[in-house]
C-alpha positions as CSV (number, residue, x, y, z in Angstrom):
1,M,-29.9,89.7,296.9
2,L,-27.3,88.4,294.6
3,N,-28.3,87.8,291.0
4,S,-27.6,84.1,290.2
5,R,-27.4,84.8,286.5
6,P,-25.4,88.0,286.0
7,N,-26.4,89.9,283.0
8,T,-22.9,90.4,281.6
9,K,-21.5,90.2,278.1
10,E,-19.3,87.3,279.1
11,Y,-22.3,85.3,280.3
12,R,-24.3,86.0,277.2
13,R,-21.4,84.9,275.1
14,V,-20.9,81.6,276.9
15,R,-24.6,81.0,277.1
16,G,-24.9,81.6,273.3
17,L,-22.2,79.0,272.7
18,D,-24.1,76.4,274.8
19,V,-27.3,77.0,272.8
20,E,-25.5,76.8,269.5
21,K,-23.9,73.4,270.6
22,S,-27.3,72.1,271.6
23,R,-28.7,73.1,268.2
24,V,-25.9,71.4,266.3
25,T,-26.3,68.3,268.4
26,K,-30.0,68.2,267.6
27,R,-29.4,68.7,263.9
28,R,-26.9,65.9,263.8
29,W,-29.3,63.5,265.7
30,R,-32.1,64.3,263.2
31,T,-29.7,63.6,260.3
32,L,-28.6,60.3,261.8
33,R,-32.2,59.2,262.5
34,M,-33.1,59.9,258.8
35,A,-30.0,58.0,257.6
36,L,-30.4,55.1,259.9
37,P,-33.0,53.1,257.8
38,L,-30.8,53.5,254.7
39,L,-27.7,52.2,256.6
40,V,-29.7,49.2,257.7
41,V,-31.0,48.5,254.2
42,F,-27.5,48.8,252.7
43,G,-26.0,46.6,255.5
44,V,-28.5,43.8,255.0
45,G,-28.1,44.0,251.2
46,Y,-24.3,43.7,251.6
47,C,-24.7,40.7,253.9
48,V,-27.1,39.0,251.5
49,R,-24.8,39.7,248.5
50,G,-21.8,38.4,250.4
51,S,-23.5,35.2,251.3
52,S,-24.6,34.6,247.7
53,V,-21.1,35.0,246.5
54,R,-19.9,32.4,249.0
55,D,-22.7,30.0,247.9
56,E,-21.6,30.4,244.3
57,R,-18.0,29.5,245.3
58,L,-18.9,26.5,247.4
59,G,-21.7,25.2,245.2
60,P,-25.4,25.0,245.6
61,S,-26.8,24.4,249.1
62,N,-27.9,20.9,250.1
63,T,-30.4,22.2,252.7
64,N,-33.2,22.2,250.0
65,G,-32.2,18.8,248.5
66,Q,-30.0,20.4,245.8
67,W,-26.7,19.1,244.4
68,I,-23.5,20.2,246.1
69,V,-19.7,19.9,245.7
70,D,-18.2,18.1,248.7
71,N,-14.8,18.8,250.2
72,S,-13.0,16.3,247.9
73,G,-14.4,17.9,244.8
74,G,-17.0,15.3,244.2
75,V,-20.6,16.0,243.2
76,S,-23.4,14.7,245.4
77,G,-27.1,15.1,245.5
78,P,-30.4,14.0,247.1
79,L,-30.9,10.2,247.0
80,R,-34.2,10.4,245.0
81,S,-33.1,13.0,242.5
82,E,-33.7,12.2,238.9
83,C,-32.2,15.3,237.2
84,V,-29.2,17.6,237.5
85,K,-30.6,20.9,236.6
86,A,-29.4,23.2,233.9
87,F,-26.3,25.3,234.8
88,A,-26.2,23.5,238.2
89,F,-22.4,23.6,238.3
90,N,-21.7,26.0,235.5
91,E,-18.1,27.3,235.7
92,S,-17.4,25.6,239.0
93,R,-13.6,25.2,239.7
94,L,-14.3,22.9,242.6
95,V,-15.8,20.0,240.7
96,T,-13.1,17.3,240.0
97,R,-15.3,14.2,239.6
98,V,-18.9,13.3,238.9
99,S,-20.6,10.1,240.0
100,L,-24.3,10.0,239.4
101,L,-26.6,7.7,241.3
102,P,-28.6,5.0,239.3
103,G,-31.8,7.0,239.6
104,V,-30.5,10.0,237.7
105,V,-32.1,10.0,234.2
106,E,-31.3,13.5,232.9
107,I,-28.5,16.1,232.9
108,G,-29.7,19.7,232.1
109,D,-28.2,22.1,229.6
110,Y,-24.7,23.3,230.4
111,A,-24.9,21.6,233.9
112,F,-21.1,21.1,234.0
113,R,-20.1,23.8,231.5
114,H,-16.5,25.1,232.0
115,C,-15.8,22.8,235.0
116,C,-12.1,23.2,234.2
117,N,-10.9,20.7,236.8
118,L,-13.3,17.9,236.1
119,R,-11.3,14.8,235.4
120,Q,-13.5,11.8,236.2
121,V,-17.2,11.1,235.2
122,S,-19.3,8.1,236.1
123,L,-22.8,8.3,234.6
124,S,-25.9,6.6,235.7
125,P,-26.9,3.6,233.5
126,A,-30.4,4.9,233.5
127,L,-29.4,8.2,232.1
128,N,-31.2,8.9,228.8
129,K,-30.9,12.6,228.3
130,M,-27.8,14.9,228.3
131,G,-28.7,18.5,227.6
132,E,-27.0,20.8,225.2
133,G,-23.4,21.7,226.2
134,A,-23.7,19.7,229.4
135,F,-19.9,19.0,229.5
136,T,-18.7,21.7,227.1
137,H,-15.2,23.1,227.7
138,C,-14.3,20.6,230.5
139,G,-10.7,20.8,229.5
140,A,-9.3,18.3,232.0
141,L,-11.7,15.4,231.1
142,T,-9.8,12.6,229.3
143,T,-12.4,9.8,229.0
144,I,-16.1,9.1,229.5
145,E,-18.3,6.1,229.4
146,M,-21.6,7.0,227.8
147,P,-24.8,5.5,229.2
148,P,-26.3,2.7,227.1
149,L,-29.8,4.3,226.8
150,L,-28.6,7.6,225.3
151,R,-30.4,7.9,221.9
152,N,-29.4,11.5,221.3
153,I,-26.0,13.2,221.6
154,S,-27.0,16.9,222.1
155,P,-25.3,19.8,220.2
156,S,-22.0,20.9,221.7
157,L,-22.2,18.2,224.4
158,F,-18.4,17.8,224.6
159,C,-17.4,20.8,222.6
160,G,-14.0,22.2,223.7
161,C,-13.1,19.1,225.8
162,T,-9.5,19.5,224.6
163,S,-8.1,16.5,226.6
164,L,-10.8,14.0,225.8
165,E,-9.1,11.0,224.2
166,K,-11.7,8.3,224.2
167,V,-15.5,8.1,224.1
168,N,-17.9,5.4,223.3
169,I,-21.2,6.0,221.4
170,P,-24.0,3.7,222.5
171,E,-25.6,1.3,220.0
172,C,-29.0,2.9,220.4
173,T,-27.8,6.4,219.5
174,T,-29.7,7.7,216.5
175,N,-28.4,11.3,216.4
176,I,-25.1,13.1,216.9
177,G,-25.8,16.8,217.3
178,E,-24.0,19.8,215.8
179,A,-20.5,20.4,217.1
180,A,-21.0,17.6,219.6
181,F,-17.3,16.8,219.7
182,S,-15.9,19.9,218.1
183,K,-12.4,21.0,219.3
184,C,-11.8,17.7,221.1
185,Y,-8.1,18.0,220.1
186,A,-7.0,14.8,221.8
187,L,-9.7,12.5,220.4
188,S,-7.9,9.8,218.4
189,E,-10.7,7.4,217.4
190,I,-14.4,7.1,217.3
191,Q,-16.9,4.4,216.3
192,I,-20.4,5.4,215.1
193,P,-23.0,2.6,215.5
194,S,-25.3,1.4,212.7
195,N,-28.4,2.9,214.4
196,T,-27.1,6.4,213.9
197,L,-29.2,8.1,211.3
198,H,-27.8,11.7,211.4
199,I,-24.5,13.4,212.2
200,G,-24.8,17.2,212.6
201,N,-22.6,19.8,211.1
202,R,-19.1,20.2,212.5
203,A,-19.7,17.3,214.9
204,F,-16.0,16.5,214.8
205,N,-14.7,19.8,213.7
206,Q,-11.0,20.5,214.6
207,C,-10.4,17.0,216.1
208,R,-6.8,17.3,215.2
209,C,-5.7,13.8,216.4
210,L,-8.6,11.9,215.0
211,Q,-7.0,9.1,213.0
212,S,-9.7,6.4,213.0
213,V,-13.5,6.8,212.3
214,V,-15.5,3.6,212.0
215,I,-18.9,4.2,210.5
216,D,-21.2,1.2,210.4
217,E,-23.6,0.6,207.6
218,G,-26.9,2.6,207.6
219,V,-25.4,5.9,208.9
220,Q,-26.6,8.9,206.8
């Protein structure tokens, strides 16, 4: 009877190679199974990170009733919103104009800070609070109509708005904060109403083109 598995050196050598290949394959599979959860975690993390970067570039999502930048560079928000939150559009290059609905009464700190392409701003007449540095370093902004109910001009509100040429201060304003108009190089004239009781340090620091300052009686 023929031996189906001849006991030769050649057979043992070939059989040994097959066994070794099988062992290597099993070791690789075990390594892959151990590494698979890490690959999944890193993959998901990368996807989440990528989506957050896109969100920052395109502006806040409107799915939760937040403020967004539309395709024309305008800012829009939910109809019943009363506040633009702090840092909402901080350092956004997409914002070119801001038009706030009548129901908006507050703009948070640094909401439009460093919006370097912002050129047009239309504020709600009901707006009564603008946070610190809300429009600081908006270098393309040339003019702005302040809301009539604004009693306090916050510190650094328009600091670094180098192209700002004209701004009105409402009659009810009682305080102009520190460095509020600092480094507004193009600002040529300003009128401070009689209800203003305090002007902070460096409020008009480095306003190089400022030629006319009208201060009504009663200003301290």
